[in-house]
C-alpha positions in Angstrom: 0.1 -0.2 0.0 1.2 3.4 -0.7 2.1 5.6 2.0 -0.4 8.5 1.2 -3.5 5.8 1.3 -2.4 5.3 5.1 -4.4 7.2 7.5 -1.9 9.5 9.3 -2.3 7.5 12.7 -1.2 4.6 10.7 2.0 5.5 9.0 5.5 4.4 10.0 6.8 7.3 12.0 3.3 8.0 13.4 3.0 4.2 14.8 6.6 4.5 15.9 6.1 7.5 18.2 2.8 5.9 19.7 3.6 2.1 19.7 7.1 1.9 19.7 9.9 0.2 17.3 8.3 -3.5 17.8 5.1 -2.4 16.1 6.8 -1.5 12.9 7.6 -4.4 10.0 11.3 -4.1 8.6 10.1 -1.8 5.3 8.7 1.0 7.8 11.8 0.9 9.5 13.7 1.4 6.7 11.3 4.0 5.5 11.5 6.2 8.6 15.7 6.0 7.7 15.4 7.1 4.3 13.0 9.9 5.3 11.5 10.2 1.5 11.0 8.2 -1.7 12.2 8.7 -4.9 10.7 10.1 -8.2 7.1 8.0 -8.9 8.0 6.3 -5.6 7.0 6.8 -2.0 9.5 5.9 0.6 7.5 2.9 1.7 7.2 1.4 -1.7 11.2 2.2 -2.2 11.6 0.7 1.1 10.0 -2.9 0.1 11.7 -2.9 -2.8 15.3 -2.6 -1.3 14.2 -5.3 0.8 13.0 -7.4 -2.0 16.4 -7.1 -4.1 18.6 -8.0 -1.2 16.2 -10.7 0.4 16.0 -9.7 3.8 17.7 -7.6 6.5 20.3 -9.9 6.5 20.9 -9.3 2.9 20.6 -6.0 3.4 23.5 -5.5 6.2 26.0 -7.6 3.5 25.4 -5.3 0.8 28.2 -3.1 -0.2 28.2 0.7 -0.4 28.4 0.7 -4.1 25.4 -1.8 -4.3 23.2 0.6 -2.1 24.5 3.7 -3.9 23.4 1.9 -7.1 19.8 1.2 -6.3 17.5 2.8 -8.4 15.9 5.7 -6.3 18.5 5.4 -3.5 21.6 7.4 -4.1 24.7 8.1 -2.1 22.9 10.3 0.7 20.4 7.9 1.9 22.8 4.9 1.1 25.1 6.3 3.7 22.3 6.7 6.3 21.6 3.0 6.1 24.9 1.9 6.1 25.7 3.6 9.1 22.6 2.2 10.8 23.7 -1.3 9.8 27.2 -0.8 11.0 25.5 0.4 14.3 23.1 -2.7 14.5 26.3 -5.0 14.2 28.0 -3.0 16.6 25.4 -3.6 19.3 25.5 -7.5 18.7 26.5 -9.6 21.5 29.7 -8.7 22.9 32.2 -11.7 23.2 34.2 -11.5 26.5 36.9 -13.9 27.8 39.0 -14.6 30.7 42.1 -12.3 31.3 44.4 -15.2 31.4 43.5 -15.7 27.6 46.0 -14.1 25.6 45.0 -11.4 23.5 44.9 -12.9 19.8 42.7 -15.3 21.0 40.0 -12.9 22.0 40.5 -10.9 18.3 39.9 -14.3 16.9 36.7 -14.5 18.5 35.9 -11.0 17.5 36.8 -11.8 14.1 34.5 -14.7 14.0 31.7 -12.5 15.1 32.4 -10.0 12.7 32.4 -12.5 9.7 29.5 -14.2 11.0 27.3 -12.9 8.2 29.4 -12.5 5.2 28.9 -13.9 2.3 32.4 -13.7 0.7 35.9 -15.3 2.2 38.1 -12.8 3.8 41.4 -13.5 5.4 42.9 -11.7 8.3 46.6 -12.3 10.1 47.0 -10.8 13.7 50.8 -10.1 14.5 51.4 -11.0 18.0 54.1 -10.2 20.5 56.2 -12.8 22.4 53.7 -12.2 25.5 50.4 -12.9 23.5 49.2 -9.4 22.9 48.4 -8.0 19.8 50.7 -5.7 17.6 48.3 -5.1 14.6 45.4 -6.9 12.6 45.4 -6.8 9.0 42.7 -7.4 6.2 44.7 -9.1 3.8 42.4 -10.2 1.2 38.9 -11.0 0.2 37.3 -13.0 -2.7 34.0 -14.4 -3.2 32.2 -17.2 -2.2 35.1 -19.7 -3.5 37.8 -18.3 -1.9 40.3 -15.4 -1.2 43.7 -14.9 -2.6 46.9 -14.9 -0.5 49.8 -13.3 -1.0 52.4 -15.4 1.4 55.2 -13.3 0.6 53.7 -10.4 1.4 52.4 -11.9 5.0 56.0 -13.1 5.8 57.4 -9.3 4.8 54.7 -7.9 6.7 55.4 -10.3 10.0 59.3 -9.7 10.1 58.5 -5.7 9.7 55.9 -6.0 12.5 58.5 -7.7 14.8 56.1 -10.1 15.7 56.6 -13.1 17.6 53.7 -15.0 16.4 51.3 -15.0 13.8 47.5 -15.8 13.7 45.8 -16.5 10.4 42.1 -16.4 10.3 39.7 -16.9 7.4 36.0 -17.7 7.1 34.0 -20.2 5.2 30.9 -18.5 3.7 29.0 -22.0 3.4 29.1 -22.5 7.3 31.3 -25.2 7.5 34.1 -25.4 9.9 35.9 -28.4 8.2 38.9 -27.2 7.0 39.7 -27.8 3.0 42.9 -29.5 1.4 44.1 -26.2 0.4 43.8 -25.0 4.1 45.9 -27.8 5.3 48.6 -27.5 2.7 48.8 -23.7 3.5 49.0 -24.2 7.3 51.8 -27.0 6.5 53.6 -24.5 4.4 53.3 -21.5 6.5 54.4 -23.1 9.5 57.7 -24.3 8.0 58.3 -20.6 6.5 57.5 -18.9 10.0 59.9 -21.4 11.6 62.8 -20.1 9.2 61.9 -16.4 10.3 61.8 -17.5 14.2 58.1 -16.7 14.0 55.8 -19.0 16.0 52.5 -19.8 13.9 49.9 -19.6 16.6 47.0 -20.6 14.8 45.3 -21.4 11.6 41.5 -20.8 12.3 38.5 -21.4 10.1 35.4 -19.1 11.5 32.1 -19.6 10.4 28.3 -18.6 12.3 30.5 -16.9 14.6 32.6 -20.0 16.0 35.8 -21.0 14.9 38.4 -24.1 14.7 41.8 -24.1 14.9 43.7 -26.3 12.3 46.3 -28.5 13.6 49.9 -27.5 13.0 52.2 -29.9 11.6 53.0 -32.6 14.2 50.0 -31.8 16.5 47.4 -34.7 17.2 
């Protein structure tokens, strides 16, 4: 139904004021964020078409800035409003806490697992670690499609040395939701472990993450 056809008290902003945000549908909440529609289309129609394009709110949350900006009738300003609101929603997700006895890098693995929980593309992260287990820096090394991402191993090794790290942690997600390491994952773990030893840097772990959970791939010689 077009917004103009709704009684004043049934329009999204008025219902939000009178009944609270939980009384509104997803298209109505998005309509409030967008504020206005586009030429020949009111804001409620625009919001409904936007959700239909990306499937649902989770699909919308995975949309890139370019995809939103290029959506007919949306434009850069409205896309920025949506991206900001969706980012706030992600940051309000369950906070992962850990005992203080855990190394900082393990906490960072949990955080990355949570951040990548809804991603439909593969990302690769490196965590550079000091000798005491604290984190020096985190790099997003690469991202690709649903089938994988490219890792420049030479760059990773050089970067580890430049960071003066004593340990390295590699984290990548499986968009299909599986925590089972692939043959390529196992080969990469073995290769990195041997190369890092030459540099006197420990490969502390190579983790596969999916659905907010993580699995450490056994290093060579581990059971």
